C-alpha positions, -999 to 999 in steps of 0.1 A, spaced: 662 407 875 647 380 853 644 346 868 650 314 849 613 306 844 604 341 831 634 340 807 624 306 795 588 318 787 601 349 770 624 328 748 595 305 739 573 334 730 600 350 709 606 318 691 569 314 684 566 349 670 597 344 649 584 312 634 551 328 625 569 358 609 590 334 588 559 315 577 540 346 567 571 359 547 574 325 530 538 326 520 540 361 506 572 351 486 557 320 472 525 338 462 545 366 444 565 340 425 535 319 413 523 319 377 486 328 376 482 312 341 490 278 356 465 281 384 435 257 380 416 273 409 385 293 396 383 328 408 358 330 436 334 360 442 347 384 468 323 384 498 302 415 497 270 408 516 240 387 504 247 372 470 243 341 447 262 339 415 269 312 389 305 304 381 297 304 344 273 325 323 269 300 295 270 263 288 271 247 253 260 211 254 275 185 232 252 165 209 234 139 230 246 153 263 221 144 291 234 163 321 258 189 334 270 198 369 270 235 374 286 255 403 277 287 420 286 306 452 263 322 478 264 339 511 240 354 536 208 345 515 182 320 506 184 312 469 162 297 442 168 285 406 141 294 381 141 278 347 127 299 318 112 283 287 136 279 257 137 305 230 115 283 208 89 277 235 101 242 245 116 230 278 146 208 271 159 213 307 140 185 323 152 186 359 174 207 383 186 193 416 184 211 440 163 241 431 162 259 465 186 263 494 208 287 513 209 303 548 205 340 555 225 337 587 255 320 569 278 349 560 306 327 547 313 321 510 296 288 502 301 266 471 270 249 457 268 223 429 236 215 411 228 187 386 210 198 354 193 172 332 183 176 296 161 161 269 184 149 241 156 150 215 168 183 201 153 192 167 170 225 162 195 247 181 179 263 211 187 280 244 172 280 278 180 303 308 184 293 344 180 323 368 197 320 402 178 344 424 190 357 458 159 359 480 175 385 502 173 413 476 159 395 444 191 400 425 197 374 397 226 356 381 219 340 347 232 307 332 223 301 296 223 266 283 225 261 245 217 228 228 230 226 193 219 202 166 242 190 138 231 174 106 198 178 88 173 175 116 145 150 113 147 131 80 116 123 60 124 97 34 99 94 5 99 63 -18 81 75 -50 85 40 -65 60 26 -39 26 36 -52 -3 33 -28 -39 46 -33 -52 70 -59 -66 101 -42 -98 117 -56 -100 147 -33 -114 166 -3 -144 188 3 -176 192 22 -213 187 23 -232 214 4 -256 229 30 -290 213 20 -318 237 13 -344 216 33 -324 220 65 -303 251 60 -325 275 42 -311 305 60 -275 293 58 -268 283 22 -235 289 3 -236 320 -18 -214 324 -49 -187 341 -29 -186 311 -6 -184 287 -35 -155 307 -50 -137 306 -16 -140 269 -13 -135 256 -48 -112 282 -65 -76 269 -68 -66 305 -58 -84 301 -25 -90 268 -6 -90 246 -37 -114 219 -26 -119 191 -51 -150 173 -39 -187 183 -33 -213 161 -16 -250 167 -23 -282 155 -7 -307 136 -29 -339 152 -16 -370 130 -15 -390 158 -31 -380 163 -67 -389 200 -66 -359 207 -44 -334 191 -68 -331 224 -87 -316 242 -56 -283 224 -59 -277 226 -96 -259 260 -98 -236 253 -67 -227 219 -82 -220 235 -116 -196 260 -99 -177 232 -83 -175 213 -116 -162 244 -134 -132 242 -110 -128 206 -118 -143 192 -86 -158 157 -82 -195 159 -73 -214 130 -57 -248 126 -40 -264 106 -12 -301 101 -2 -314 104 34 -349 91 28 -371 79 0 -403 98 -10 -431 92 16 -451 70 -7 -423 44 -7 -418 43 31 -435 28 61 -430 34 98 -413 7 119 -404 8 156 -367 7 165 -354 14 200 -388 27 210 -390 52 181 -410 52 149 -387 56 119 -390 54 81 -383 21 64 -383 14 27 -411 -10 17 -400 -42 2 -423 -38 -28 -409 -3 -34 -373 -14 -41 -376 -9 -78 -394 24 -74 -366 36 -52 -340 26 -77 -360 45 -104 -361 75 -80 -323 75 -78 -319 70 -116 -343 99 -122 -321 122 -100 -290 112 -119 -307 120 -152 -322 153 -139 -288 166 -128 -272 155 -160 -298 173 -181 -291 204 -161 -254 203 -166 -243 184 -135 -224 152 -142 -223 131 -110 -193 109 -102 -213 86 -79 -244 82 -58 -250 63 -26 -278 38 -18 -285 54 16 -268 78 40 -263 60 73 -287 30 68 -279 20 104 -295 52 118 -330 67 119 -332 86 86 -344 55 67 -334 23 84 -321 -8 66 -309 -41 80 -275 -51 65 -292 -79 46 -318 -56 31 -291 -33 19 -272 -62 3 -304 -74 -14 -311 -40 -29 -276 -36 -42 -275 -71 -56 -309 -68 -74 -310 -31 -85 -274 -19 -83 -268 -26 -120 -298 -5 -130 -284 25 -112 -249 19 -126 -263 17 -161 -267 55 -159 -229 57 -160 -225 68 -123 -207 48 -97 -226 32 -69 -215 36 -33 -224 14 -3 -231 9 26 -222 44 41 -228 34 77 -225 58 105 -194 42 119 -180 20 91 -193 -10 112 -183 -45 100 -219 -55 105 -228 -34 74 -196 -32 54 -186 -69 55 -219 -82 40 -215 -59 10 -179 -70 5 -186 -107 11 -216 -110 -13 -203 -116 -48 -231 -100 -67 -235 -70 -43 -198 -63 -43 -197 -65 -81 -224 -37 -82 -206 -16 -56 -179 7 -71 -169 25 -39 -170 13 -3 -181 43 19 -187 51 55 -184 77 83 -160 79 112 -183 91 139 -175 64 164 -138 71 168 -107 66 147 -76 83 161 -75 76 199 -57 44 201 -56 44 239 -91 30 235 -92 -6 225 -126 -1 208 -113 28 187 -81 11 179 -100 -19 166 -122 3 145 -92 20 130 -75 -13 122 -107 -25 106 -110 5 83 -73 4 75 -78 -32 64 -104 -23 38 -79 -13 11 -64 -47 11 -98 -65 10 -115 -46 -18 -89 -52 -46 -86 -22 -70 -117 -4 -56 -116 26 -34 -130 35 0 -142 70 8 -149 88 41 -181 107 32 -190 124 65 -176 135 99 -177 167 120 -160 179 152 -182 201 174 -173 193 210 -187 218 234 -213 233 210 -241 231 237 -220 248 264 -231 283 274 -195 292 283 -175 301 252 -143 288 268 -158 253 264 -164 256 227 -136 233 217 -139 240 180 -125 275 186 -92 261 198 -63 253 175 -50 224 195 -85 207 193 -87 213 155 -52 200 149 -56 169 171 -90 161 156 -95 170 119 -57 173 113 -48 140 129 -78 122 114 -70 133 79 -35 121 83 -45 87 97 -73 83 71 -49 89 42 -23 66 58 -51 40 60 -58 41 23 -87 67 21 -93 81 -14 -117 109 -6 -127 128 25 -158 150 30 -164 171 60 -201 177 71 -216 211 66 -193 233 46 -207 265 61 -213 262 99 -197 274 131 -179 240 134 -174 237 97 -151 249 70 -166 284 66 -180 305 94 -217 315 96 -239 340 115 -242 317 146 -228 334 177 -206 304 182 -188 309 149 -150 315 155 -149 336 123 -172 359 104 -198 346 79 -181 332 49 -146 335 64 -124 304 65 -121 285 98 -90 265 109 -109 234 98 -112 249 64 -74 256 61 -65 221 74 -87 205 47 -72 229 21 -36 217 29 -47 181 19 -68 191 -10 -40 212 -27 -13 187 -20 -30 153 -26 -60 156 -49 -58 136 -81 -25 122 -71 -11 89 -61 -1 85 -25 35 72 -22 53 56 7 69 77 35 94 56 56 90 55 93 101 88 108 123 87 139 102 113 157 69 105 173 57 141 169 62 144 131 36 128 108 38 129 70 21 116 39 33 122 3 15 124 -30 29 120 -65 16 138 -96 21 111 -123 19 137 -151 43 163 -139 64 143 -115 58 169 -88 55 157 -52 33 171 -25 36 164 12 14 172 41 33 172 74 20 176 109 42 188 137 24 178 169 52 190 192 53 222 211 86 232 196 96 239 160 115 213 142 140 212 113 133 185 87 149 174 55 128 157 29 147 131 8 128 121 -23 152 120 -52 162 146 -78 141 178 -75 149 214 -84 125 235 -64 102 236 -34 76 258 -18 58 253 16 29 268 36 21 264 73 -11 269 93 -7 274 131 -27 289 159 -17 324 146 -11 319 109 -31 306 79 -12 292 49 18 313 57 49 309 35 77 287 49 113 290 36 126 259 19 162 252 9 169 227 -19 203 209 -20 217 175 -30 206 163 4 170 171 -2 145 198 8 152 214 42 127 235 61 116 244 96 82 232 108 66 256 132 54 243 166 20 227 165 15 231 128 3 216 96 26 222 66 21 214 30 52 212 7 52 212 -31 84 199 -46 89 204 -83 111 187 -109 
């Protein structure tokens, strides 16, 4: 017999089970009637032990997009996100938050969102992979992010109507016989440096030896350069002993030209000009003194001005141009007195100097001021030119560890000689000469154990100088508008006879970059690139009504020849 309380409990329990059964049936019926296509819920991974998996395998960013929220699911694991470099070597994924997490003891299915930030300075379409790694078993899920670029990439606008300085050319110092008797340029070296089919240099610098006997040593090399159309000029380091005296400077005894020997010294320079001419070498110019501010043969600024004022016309009467003051660092203390003295300046055809005390590193106020001073010369000397007649880059040469020989490294070469050439041309330079042509830190390798290439082979410095020599020599630099990319540097040079246009472009970025050159109506173009792994390699160009399009390799110097 069932009492009332038991019956009541039985009824309540039966009602509860009936209600649960109805709820389950209703859920099944509704689920079977739903339309999967209208469901907005993403399909979640089925729990199956330790795992971590992205919801998506690929993301395509819109132009200018700076961030994206990505979702993944994990269970029973610690996880980590690893970002691989992009396919072009760059890293446009700038930040991922968070990059680690998870719990090996948490066996439920967990949803995780991460914020991915991007650099919007895309120069070409590129992809970068994010690997989601389950630390329990090192399995990976991959998310590929693609950043596309529309349009023509970085635009380089050239205004050929805006004429700037006339460019003479580029080359190096002929190794002097009195210092480099075992390391002179042979005929093969001369062909490599001056043949248009090779490096195509267009300038040769000679030393005016104090002993006339040595003058003959440079005749044949100079004649070879002249046969290829190069400009040859010469500079003295010291006068013959009979014309000098010893003076003390900074505790050292150094040569100094006697005051009563000024005319004899002028005659010595005239004799050199005539000797070279008689032997088939027509010089473009000679200097009064290589680095008068140094210890080869010291001059005060006023002594140099006095000599140029009094005897400059005698030297110029030979038909060569006279260069001054050729200080070690283009110091105003030496350059300004020549420019500011009416007679001395009238006898000076070319203002010259060296860049040994810095030019490119504008984080230094001293160097920035030096650069700005040199860049001001073009506007101060009227129609005359300024030339950079000597510089070299040999950081680390005295280190015993080869890893510290900076001149072996492409980044060093690009950031020193490459950048200085660009900045010198942009500042109005008309001719640039490197120091020794053949040396381990020079343009051709030698037999020194520190040489990055074999004897007579071309160094990276040699190729960089060749880019400028082939694109700019005997042309007029024209204006390149400001480029909206801090890593792209360009100068342009117009051939007035043919109308052809040459450009030298530096890509200082670690990623390749698409550029379009807009310069007017041209029909063809060729380009060559030097990088850490390539020397004057062909670069594909496309010519259209928008301009000349090409891809600049990462960390490269590229010369472009655009033809009418």
